[in-house]
Structure formats: structure tokens, C-alpha cells
All heavy atoms as an XYZ file, in Angstrom:
705
protein
N     -11.052      9.630    -14.610
C      -9.984      8.711    -14.942
C      -9.498      7.982    -13.691
O      -9.297      6.782    -13.723
C      -8.843      9.460    -15.626
C      -7.702      8.564    -16.006
S      -8.141      7.323    -17.229
C      -7.516      8.055    -18.670
N      -9.300      8.708    -12.601
C      -8.828      8.078    -11.362
C      -9.850      7.066    -10.868
O      -9.495      5.965    -10.448
C      -8.532      9.136    -10.279
C      -8.238      8.490     -8.952
C      -7.370     10.013    -10.719
N     -11.110      7.411    -10.944
C     -12.167      6.487    -10.510
C     -12.114      5.193    -11.314
O     -12.201      4.101    -10.756
C     -13.531      7.142    -10.650
C     -14.659      6.253    -10.129
C     -15.962      6.948    -10.197
N     -15.841      8.155     -9.393
C     -16.836      8.929     -9.047
N     -18.038      8.638     -9.440
N     -16.635     10.001     -8.331
N     -11.979      5.293    -12.631
C     -11.890      4.086    -13.473
C     -10.659      3.271    -13.127
O     -10.702      2.044    -13.090
C     -11.877      4.477    -14.947
C     -13.250      4.884    -15.439
C     -13.261      5.279    -16.892
N     -12.582      4.314    -17.738
C     -12.030      4.634    -18.896
N     -12.078      5.876    -19.336
N     -11.434      3.722    -19.617
N      -9.553      3.946    -12.880
C      -8.318      3.257    -12.502
C      -8.528      2.464    -11.216
O      -8.201      1.289    -11.132
C      -7.194      4.280    -12.330
C      -5.940      3.721    -11.748
C      -5.079      2.943    -12.501
C      -5.596      3.973    -10.420
C      -3.915      2.427    -11.960
C      -4.441      3.466     -9.879
C      -3.602      2.688    -10.657
N      -9.107      3.099    -10.191
C      -9.329      2.426     -8.913
C     -10.341      1.298     -9.034
O     -10.178      0.237     -8.430
C      -9.768      3.432     -7.847
C      -8.704      4.432     -7.421
C      -9.308      5.483     -6.505
C      -7.538      3.733     -6.746
N     -11.388      1.498     -9.813
C     -12.405      0.465     -9.981
C     -11.859     -0.757    -10.713
O     -12.335     -1.862    -10.499
C     -13.611      1.026    -10.730
C     -14.437      1.970     -9.902
C     -15.538      2.631    -10.700
O     -15.492      2.722    -11.930
N     -16.538      3.125     -9.992
N     -10.858     -0.585    -11.538
C     -10.304     -1.704    -12.297
C      -9.610     -2.717    -11.402
O      -9.530     -3.897    -11.731
C      -9.309     -1.206    -13.350
O      -8.063     -0.869    -12.734
N      -9.092     -2.247    -10.241
C      -8.352     -3.151     -9.359
C      -6.948     -3.457     -9.851
O      -6.201     -4.187     -9.215
N      -6.559     -2.908    -10.983
C      -5.211     -3.139    -11.525
C      -4.316     -1.979    -11.122
O      -4.276     -0.953    -11.786
C      -5.266     -3.270    -13.041
C      -5.940     -4.540    -13.462
C      -5.918     -4.698    -14.970
N      -7.301     -4.940    -15.354
C      -7.971     -4.255    -16.257
N      -7.407     -3.296    -16.936
N      -9.216     -4.539    -16.520
N      -3.629     -2.154    -10.015
C      -2.868     -1.044     -9.451
C      -1.394     -1.057     -9.834
O      -0.671     -0.152     -9.467
C      -2.981     -1.065     -7.925
O      -2.577     -2.346     -7.449
C      -4.394     -0.788     -7.483
N      -0.937     -2.073    -10.511
C       0.462     -2.119    -10.915
C       1.364     -2.643     -9.816
O       0.922     -3.299     -8.888
N       2.640     -2.362     -9.923
C       3.603     -2.793     -8.915
C       4.586     -1.666     -8.690
O       4.745     -0.781     -9.509
C       4.309     -4.085     -9.337
C       4.891     -4.049    -10.722
C       4.252     -4.316    -11.885
C       6.228     -3.701    -11.074
N       5.097     -4.154    -12.947
C       6.333     -3.779    -12.474
C       7.349     -3.320    -10.357
C       7.501     -3.506    -13.154
C       8.513     -3.052    -11.054
C       8.578     -3.155    -12.429
N       5.216     -1.730     -7.543
C       6.144     -0.674     -7.138
C       7.435     -1.317     -6.650
O       7.434     -2.446     -6.183
C       5.522      0.175     -6.025
C       4.308      0.910     -6.505
C       3.069      0.290     -6.543
C       4.406      2.209     -6.954
C       1.950      0.955     -7.010
C       3.296      2.887     -7.422
C       2.069      2.247     -7.448
O       0.976      2.909     -7.911
N       8.515     -0.589     -6.747
C       9.791     -1.116     -6.294
C      10.664      0.017     -5.780
O      10.420      1.185     -6.072
C      10.512     -1.887     -7.408
C      10.793     -1.065     -8.632
C      11.996     -0.392     -8.772
C       9.854     -0.970     -9.650
C      12.267      0.360     -9.887
C      10.113     -0.206    -10.787
C      11.322      0.454    -10.898
N      11.669     -0.359     -5.005
C      12.647      0.606     -4.511
C      13.941      0.423     -5.296
O      14.242     -0.667     -5.775
C      12.901      0.394     -3.025
N      14.702      1.462     -5.412
C      15.986      1.401     -6.105
C      17.062      1.047     -5.090
O      17.264      1.757     -4.109
C      16.299      2.751     -6.790
C      17.685      2.735     -7.407
C      15.231      3.066     -7.820
N      17.754     -0.089     -5.316
C      18.813     -0.538     -4.407
C      20.123      0.201     -4.668
O      20.888      0.462     -3.746
C      19.032     -2.047     -4.559
N      20.374      0.527     -5.933
C      21.609      1.225     -6.284
C      21.307      2.151     -7.461
O      20.801      1.714     -8.485
C      22.686      0.209     -6.662
C      24.039      0.831     -6.932
C      25.111     -0.218     -7.251
N      24.774     -0.942     -8.460
C      24.719     -2.271     -8.569
N      24.988     -3.037     -7.546
N      24.401     -2.848     -9.704
N      21.630      3.407     -7.305
C      21.368      4.385     -8.344
C      22.250      4.104     -9.550
O      23.394      3.672     -9.421
C      21.658      5.789     -7.804
C      21.266      6.883     -8.751
C      21.470      8.261     -8.153
O      21.494      8.392     -6.912
O      21.602      9.205     -8.944
N      21.702      4.340    -10.720
C      22.474      4.153    -11.948
C      21.568      4.278    -13.158
O      20.397      4.613    -13.048
N      22.135      3.992    -14.315
C      21.379      4.055    -15.560
C      20.781      2.690    -15.875
O      21.390      1.653    -15.605
C      22.294      4.472    -16.718
C      22.818      5.891    -16.537
O      22.073      6.725    -15.984
O      23.973      6.157    -16.924
N      19.589      2.701    -16.458
C      18.911      1.477    -16.867
C      18.574      1.610    -18.337
O      18.021      2.627    -18.766
C      17.623      1.258    -16.045
C      16.894      0.014    -16.501
C      17.928      1.192    -14.564
N      18.898      0.579    -19.103
C      18.597      0.556    -20.533
C      17.488     -0.466    -20.794
O      17.160     -1.290    -19.929
C      19.850      0.199    -21.317
N      16.933     -0.418    -21.973
C      15.787     -1.259    -22.334
C      16.047     -2.749    -22.114
O      15.156     -3.471    -21.699
C      15.395     -1.002    -23.777
N      17.217     -3.253    -22.355
C      17.488     -4.695    -22.246
C      18.007     -5.116    -20.868
O      18.226     -6.291    -20.621
C      18.490     -5.105    -23.317
N      18.191     -4.164    -19.962
C      18.719     -4.494    -18.629
C      17.703     -5.297    -17.821
O      16.496     -5.090    -17.914
C      19.077     -3.221    -17.865
C      20.284     -2.517    -18.438
O      20.973     -3.107    -19.291
O      20.527     -1.367    -18.037
N      18.235     -6.194    -17.007
C      17.394     -7.027    -16.150
C      17.052     -6.277    -14.856
O      17.886     -5.588    -14.284
C      18.138     -8.321    -15.799
C      17.344     -9.237    -14.906
C      18.102    -10.500    -14.559
O      19.019    -10.881    -15.310
O      17.783    -11.104    -13.517
N      15.819     -6.422    -14.437
C      15.372     -5.911    -13.143
C      14.891     -7.119    -12.366
O      14.061     -7.889    -12.854
C      14.231     -4.874    -13.301
C      14.723     -3.666    -14.077
C      13.675     -4.476    -11.948
C      13.646     -2.652    -14.402
N      15.439     -7.309    -11.165
C      15.065     -8.513    -10.418
C      14.731     -8.186     -8.964
O      15.219     -7.207     -8.402
C      16.202     -9.540    -10.472
O      17.375     -9.000     -9.919
N      13.897     -9.023     -8.388
C      13.522     -8.893     -6.996
C      14.676     -9.375     -6.127
O      15.155    -10.489     -6.274
C      12.274     -9.748     -6.712
C      11.777     -9.772     -5.280
C      11.298     -8.401     -4.843
C      10.650    -10.792     -5.148
N      15.153     -8.513     -5.225
C      16.250     -8.870     -4.332
C      15.747     -9.443     -3.020
O      16.346    -10.338     -2.453
C      17.143     -7.653     -4.064
C      17.805     -7.023     -5.284
C      18.604     -5.796     -4.871
C      18.696     -8.037     -5.985
N      14.660     -8.904     -2.506
C      14.089     -9.414     -1.262
C      12.641     -8.981     -1.148
O      12.222     -8.003     -1.740
C      14.893     -8.956     -0.050
C      14.513     -7.619      0.510
C      15.352     -7.216      1.710
O      16.566     -7.048      1.554
O      14.773     -7.061      2.782
N      11.889     -9.745     -0.379
C      10.496     -9.416     -0.104
C      10.304     -9.539      1.396
O      10.632    -10.558      1.986
C       9.560    -10.373     -0.835
C       8.092    -10.068     -0.640
C       7.191    -11.114     -1.299
N       7.527    -11.375     -2.678
C       6.978    -10.778     -3.733
N       6.052     -9.862     -3.542
N       7.332    -11.095     -4.954
N       9.805     -8.496      2.015
C       9.605     -8.508      3.454
C       8.521     -9.486      3.872
O       7.603     -9.783      3.113
N       8.614     -9.975      5.090
C       7.647    -10.942      5.601
C       6.283    -10.315      5.850
O       5.266    -10.969      5.721
C       8.172    -11.557      6.903
C       9.425    -12.392      6.724
C       9.179    -13.616      5.862
O       8.072    -14.122      5.765
N      10.227    -14.095      5.220
N       6.247     -9.067      6.249
C       4.980     -8.434      6.624
C       4.410     -7.540      5.535
O       3.547     -6.719      5.789
C       5.159     -7.631      7.908
C       6.038     -6.400      7.707
O       6.798     -6.362      6.725
O       5.950     -5.488      8.533
N       4.865     -7.708      4.315
C       4.455     -6.800      3.237
C       2.997     -7.022      2.833
O       2.485     -8.129      2.883
C       5.346     -6.998      2.019
C       6.804     -6.729      2.275
C       7.067     -5.329      2.803
O       6.555     -4.350      2.234
O       7.779     -5.222      3.797
N       2.351     -5.949      2.429
C       1.011     -5.998      1.868
C       1.108     -5.657      0.390
O       1.864     -4.763      0.012
C       0.099     -4.961      2.527
C      -0.419     -5.241      3.910
C      -1.288     -4.077      4.387
C      -1.210     -6.517      3.957
N       0.339     -6.337     -0.432
C       0.336     -5.968     -1.856
C      -0.221     -4.559     -2.050
O      -1.045     -4.095     -1.257
C      -0.603     -7.005     -2.493
C      -0.805     -8.069     -1.481
C      -0.517     -7.473     -0.139
N       0.202     -3.910     -3.093
C      -0.304     -2.586     -3.423
C      -1.821     -2.649     -3.582
O      -2.542     -1.734     -3.183
C       0.370     -2.041     -4.704
C      -0.282     -0.760     -5.173
C       1.856     -1.855     -4.472
N      -2.325     -3.758     -4.107
C      -3.772     -3.903     -4.286
C      -4.507     -3.865     -2.948
O      -5.638     -3.367     -2.870
C      -4.093     -5.204     -5.020
O      -3.604     -6.317     -4.297
N      -3.897     -4.359     -1.877
C      -4.512     -4.318     -0.552
C      -4.552     -2.884     -0.020
O      -5.548     -2.459      0.565
C      -3.749     -5.226      0.417
C      -4.257     -5.215      1.833
C      -5.596     -5.922      2.032
O      -6.181     -6.382      1.039
O      -6.042     -5.993      3.182
N      -3.490     -2.143     -0.222
C      -3.462     -0.738      0.185
C      -4.540      0.034     -0.585
O      -5.290      0.828     -0.009
C      -2.068     -0.111     -0.054
C      -0.993     -0.838      0.758
C      -2.077      1.382      0.230
C      -1.155     -0.753      2.248
N      -4.651     -0.215     -1.885
C      -5.664      0.445     -2.698
C      -7.068      0.059     -2.232
O      -7.956      0.912     -2.147
C      -5.479      0.088     -4.182
O      -4.172      0.491     -4.588
C      -6.514      0.771     -5.066
N      -7.278     -1.218     -1.923
C      -8.586     -1.671     -1.445
C      -8.974     -0.934     -0.168
O     -10.094     -0.441     -0.041
C      -8.559     -3.184     -1.181
C      -9.908     -3.746     -0.714
C      -9.785     -5.205     -0.326
N      -9.018     -5.397      0.896
C      -9.492     -5.189      2.139
N     -10.711     -4.763      2.334
N      -8.719     -5.401      3.190
N      -8.039     -0.835      0.767
C      -8.316     -0.152      2.032
C      -8.555      1.340      1.826
O      -9.356      1.957      2.518
C      -7.158     -0.357      3.010
C      -6.993     -1.772      3.535
C      -5.662     -1.906      4.261
C      -8.152     -2.153      4.445
N      -7.864      1.907      0.883
C      -7.983      3.346      0.619
C      -9.271      3.694     -0.133
O      -9.938      4.678      0.196
C      -6.769      3.824     -0.175
C      -6.842      5.247     -0.601
N      -6.872      6.296      0.286
C      -6.925      5.799     -1.825
C      -6.950      7.437     -0.377
N      -6.988      7.160     -1.659
N      -9.618      2.886     -1.131
C     -10.684      3.292     -2.041
C     -11.964      2.469     -1.967
O     -13.021      2.971     -2.334
C     -10.149      3.247     -3.474
N     -11.878      1.220     -1.513
C     -13.038      0.343     -1.638
C     -13.618     -0.130     -0.327
O     -14.828     -0.210     -0.179
C     -12.690     -0.879     -2.494
C     -12.211     -0.532     -3.859
N     -13.011      0.066     -4.809
C     -10.997     -0.669     -4.441
C     -12.320      0.276     -5.911
N     -11.093     -0.150     -5.719
N     -12.791     -0.503      0.607
C     -13.274     -1.116      1.846
C     -12.761     -0.296      3.024
O     -11.909     -0.727      3.795
C     -12.803     -2.564      1.929
C     -13.568     -3.367      2.961
O     -14.465     -2.799      3.616
O     -13.278     -4.555      3.123
N     -13.304      0.881      3.169
C     -12.785      1.864      4.114
C     -13.105      1.543      5.570
O     -12.654      2.237      6.458
C     -13.324      3.238      3.731
C     -12.943      3.608      2.293
C     -13.610      4.875      1.832
N     -13.232      6.020      2.621
C     -12.149      6.770      2.422
N     -11.343      6.476      1.441
N     -11.904      7.801      3.187
N     -13.888      0.510      5.845
C     -14.270      0.180      7.213
C     -13.671     -1.136      7.698
O     -14.125     -1.709      8.674
C     -15.794      0.130      7.336
C     -16.431      1.460      7.020
C     -17.903      1.451      7.304
N     -18.504      2.743      7.065
C     -18.501      3.744      7.931
N     -17.913      3.614      9.089
N     -19.075      4.886      7.633
N     -12.653     -1.628      7.021
C     -12.003     -2.894      7.380
C     -10.990     -2.647      8.503
O      -9.825     -2.347      8.246
C     -11.332     -3.493      6.152
C     -10.640     -4.818      6.428
O     -10.585     -5.257      7.601
O     -10.138     -5.418      5.462
N     -11.438     -2.777      9.745
C     -10.589     -2.496     10.904
C      -9.366     -3.407     10.910
O      -8.235     -2.949     11.119
C     -11.391     -2.626     12.222
C     -10.483     -2.562     13.434
C     -12.454     -1.542     12.289
N      -9.552     -4.708     10.678
C      -8.411     -5.635     10.676
C      -7.425     -5.306      9.562
O      -6.214     -5.361      9.758
C      -8.891     -7.080     10.544
C      -9.629     -7.559     11.785
O      -9.359     -7.017     12.886
O     -10.473     -8.473     11.667
N      -7.946     -4.952      8.390
C      -7.071     -4.572      7.280
C      -6.282     -3.314      7.586
O      -5.088     -3.222      7.270
N      -6.939     -2.339      8.222
C      -6.239     -1.107      8.600
C      -5.130     -1.412      9.597
O      -4.020     -0.874      9.486
C      -7.214     -0.094      9.186
C      -8.216      0.511      8.205
C      -9.273      1.316      8.947
C      -7.505      1.373      7.181
N      -5.399     -2.293     10.547
C      -4.369     -2.669     11.527
C      -3.197     -3.358     10.845
O      -2.031     -3.101     11.180
C      -4.969     -3.570     12.604
C      -5.894     -2.842     13.553
C      -6.499     -3.791     14.570
C      -7.437     -3.075     15.510
N      -8.070     -4.011     16.469
N      -3.469     -4.243      9.880
C      -2.382     -4.911      9.135
C      -1.551     -3.888      8.375
O      -0.322     -3.962      8.361
C      -2.947     -5.948      8.162
C      -3.327     -7.257      8.787
C      -3.602     -8.335      7.735
N      -4.522     -7.924      6.692
C      -5.845     -7.984      6.776
N      -6.408     -8.439      7.873
N      -6.601     -7.596      5.769
N      -2.218     -2.945      7.731
C      -1.494     -1.924      6.965
C      -0.608     -1.092      7.877
O       0.567     -0.851      7.566
C      -2.482     -1.035      6.212
N      -1.141     -0.670      9.009
C      -0.374      0.149      9.949
C       0.855     -0.596     10.462
O       1.909     -0.006     10.671
C      -1.282      0.597     11.115
C      -2.321      1.601     10.608
C      -0.471      1.186     12.260
C      -3.481      1.842     11.559
N       0.738     -1.913     10.613
C       1.846     -2.727     11.130
C       2.890     -3.074     10.067
O       3.932     -3.641     10.389
C       1.291     -4.015     11.742
N       2.645     -2.714      8.817
C       3.573     -3.031      7.732
C       4.793     -2.118      7.816
O       4.667     -0.897      7.716
C       2.877     -2.881      6.368
O       1.766     -3.758      6.331
C       3.828     -3.201      5.227
N       5.964     -2.706      8.004
C       7.198     -1.944      8.234
C       7.540     -1.003      7.085
O       8.036      0.102      7.308
C       8.359     -2.898      8.499
N       7.277     -1.399      5.868
C       7.698     -0.581      4.727
C       6.681      0.480      4.325
O       6.925      1.236      3.387
C       7.994     -1.484      3.523
O       6.826     -2.178      3.154
N       5.569      0.566      5.017
C       4.582      1.590      4.710
C       5.173      2.964      5.015
O       5.770      3.164      6.067
C       3.317      1.359      5.545
C       2.072      2.101      5.122
C       1.588      1.596      3.761
C       0.985      1.926      6.156
N       5.006      3.890      4.109
C       5.569      5.224      4.326
C       4.845      5.922      5.479
O       3.672      5.635      5.747
C       5.459      6.095      3.056
O       4.083      6.250      2.728
C       6.221      5.467      1.900
N       5.525      6.841      6.155
C       4.903      7.524      7.301
C       3.582      8.208      6.966
O       2.646      8.162      7.763
C       5.960      8.539      7.729
C       7.254      7.949      7.288
C       6.931      7.232      6.000
N       3.478      8.826      5.784
C       2.227      9.517      5.453
C       1.072      8.537      5.268
O      -0.052      8.792      5.714
C       2.388     10.428      4.235
C       2.915      9.733      3.010
O       3.659      8.745      3.137
O       2.588     10.181      1.891
N       1.316      7.371      4.654
C       0.266      6.358      4.538
C      -0.097      5.797      5.914
O      -1.262      5.578      6.223
C       0.697      5.217      3.620
C       0.415      5.494      2.173
C       1.329      5.768      1.191
C      -0.859      5.532      1.539
N       0.685      5.973      0.005
C      -0.660      5.824      0.182
C      -2.166      5.349      1.996
C      -1.709      5.937     -0.725
C      -3.213      5.451      1.083
C      -2.969      5.742     -0.253
N       0.909      5.559      6.742
C       0.647      5.031      8.087
C      -0.231      6.005      8.873
O      -1.219      5.612      9.487
C       1.950      4.752      8.835
C       1.709      4.150     10.222
C       2.975      3.683     10.898
N       3.449      2.477     10.241
C       4.488      2.399      9.404
N       5.207      3.473      9.146
N       4.828      1.260      8.844
N       0.110      7.276      8.829
C      -0.683      8.296      9.528
C      -2.111      8.352      8.975
O      -3.069      8.482      9.741
C      -0.017      9.664      9.406
C       1.276      9.760     10.197
C       2.087     10.998      9.857
O       1.572     11.902      9.153
O       3.248     11.070     10.284
N      -2.252      8.244      7.676
C      -3.577      8.254      7.048
C      -4.413      7.087      7.577
O      -5.567      7.269      7.994
C      -3.423      8.180      5.527
C      -4.713      7.971      4.799
C      -5.594      9.023      4.594
C      -5.057      6.714      4.319
C      -6.793      8.838      3.932
C      -6.248      6.517      3.651
C      -7.116      7.576      3.463
O      -8.297      7.371      2.809
N      -3.848      5.883      7.563
C      -4.583      4.708      8.038
C      -4.822      4.763      9.545
O      -5.859      4.314     10.027
C      -3.865      3.417      7.645
C      -3.985      3.092      6.171
C      -2.875      2.694      5.452
C      -5.200      3.181      5.512
C      -2.977      2.384      4.106
C      -5.317      2.881      4.163
C      -4.206      2.477      3.456
N      -3.885      5.313     10.296
C      -4.082      5.464     11.744
C      -5.263      6.391     12.035
O      -6.089      6.111     12.911
C      -2.818      5.994     12.416
C      -1.722      4.949     12.537
C      -0.393      5.525     13.016
O      -0.205      6.765     12.976
O       0.464      4.720     13.407
N      -5.350      7.500     11.291
C      -6.479      8.436     11.473
C      -7.804      7.763     11.125
O      -8.806      7.929     11.827
C      -6.282      9.694     10.629
C      -5.233     10.653     11.159
C      -5.285     12.004     10.458
N      -5.228     11.927      9.011
C      -4.117     11.922      8.292
N      -2.938     12.002      8.900
N      -4.149     11.854      6.978
N      -7.808      7.004     10.038
C      -9.029      6.302      9.629
C      -9.441      5.284     10.674
O     -10.621      5.180     11.034
C      -8.793      5.606      8.292
C      -8.694      6.530      7.112
C      -9.905      6.504      6.214
N     -10.376      5.183      5.951
C      -9.857      4.347      5.046
N      -8.859      4.732      4.286
N     -10.363      3.153      4.877
N      -8.468      4.522     11.200
C      -8.765      3.517     12.216
C      -9.296      4.180     13.477
O     -10.296      3.736     14.059
C      -7.508      2.689     12.530
C      -7.669      1.634     13.601
C      -8.731      0.624     13.227
C      -6.338      0.943     13.856
N      -8.655      5.244     13.895
C      -9.082      5.967     15.098
C     -10.520      6.476     14.945
O     -11.338      6.373     15.846
C      -8.139      7.128     15.387
C      -8.433      7.851     16.668
C      -7.417      8.939     16.962
O      -6.213      8.697     16.745
O      -7.837     10.027     17.382
N     -10.840      7.009     13.764
C     -12.197      7.514     13.515
C     -13.214      6.371     13.555
O     -14.303      6.532     14.118
C     -12.249      8.218     12.164
N     -12.877      5.225     12.995
C     -13.784      4.079     13.043
C     -14.007      3.600     14.466
O     -15.135      3.299     14.858
C     -13.232      2.920     12.195
C     -13.355      3.051     10.693
C     -12.612      1.910      9.997
C     -14.820      3.065     10.285
N     -12.932      3.511     15.234
C     -13.041      3.041     16.621
C     -13.822      4.044     17.461
O     -14.630      3.653     18.302
C     -11.658      2.770     17.202
C     -10.884      1.626     16.532
C      -9.491      1.507     17.141
C     -11.631      0.321     16.604
N     -13.584      5.335     17.247
C     -14.338      6.370     17.968
C     -15.828      6.298     17.645
O     -16.666      6.456     18.529
C     -13.808      7.768     17.655
C     -12.471      8.065     18.343
O     -12.082      7.304     19.246
O     -11.829      9.043     17.935
N     -16.141      6.060     16.390
C     -17.540      6.004     15.960
C     -18.272      4.794     16.548
O     -19.482      4.833     16.722
C     -17.618      5.976     14.439
N     -17.527      3.730     16.829
C     -18.162      2.519     17.361
C     -18.333      2.563     18.879
O     -18.930      1.669     19.452
C     -17.350      1.285     16.967
O     -16.097      1.265     17.632
N     -17.814      3.584     19.527
C     -17.929      3.694     21.001
C     -19.204      4.356     21.410
O     -19.847      5.088     20.832
C     -16.736      4.459     21.576
C     -15.474      3.687     21.410
C     -14.303      4.433     22.018
N     -13.093      3.689     21.657
C     -11.945      4.230     21.413
N     -11.776      5.512     21.528
N     -10.907      3.512     21.100
């Protein structure tokens, strides 16, 4: 199932909660801001599952301010391994 999900390229969208509270079916959800250096979720998925040797893409992901520490560390390890292998 996970393989089919990743192969589809349809990764969905993600958001952060600005203010905790209750949400009902008819409530509006709106984009408040979008960072300048953001990468789409599809790009993170591509780097993770499809194009694991994209050095420039890994560098862009690592430089993304909103990337969680665990994802950043994962991409840093992958980049380091690629650079080590090319030496």
C-alpha cells in the first residue's frame, strides 16, 4: 500500500495549527502565510522515495527553515553519504 501511495505522486497537503480550537464541517480553513523557502510536500517525497541521488535537491531541503529536525538530519545523512561516495 505504501509503495502504491508513493508511486502515485499524490502526497496530499499539510498544515500547522495557528490556534487550537474546535473545527466543524462548515468552518473555513485558510492559508495565513507561506514561507519564501518552502518546498512542496511532493518534493520532499520525491527526494525521499524516488530521486535519492539529487544532491541539489537535498541541499534545498536541508536549507528549508520549516523542515523538522528529524527530516533535516535524514537528508543531511543522505547528502553526506552521497558526497563521501563521490570522493
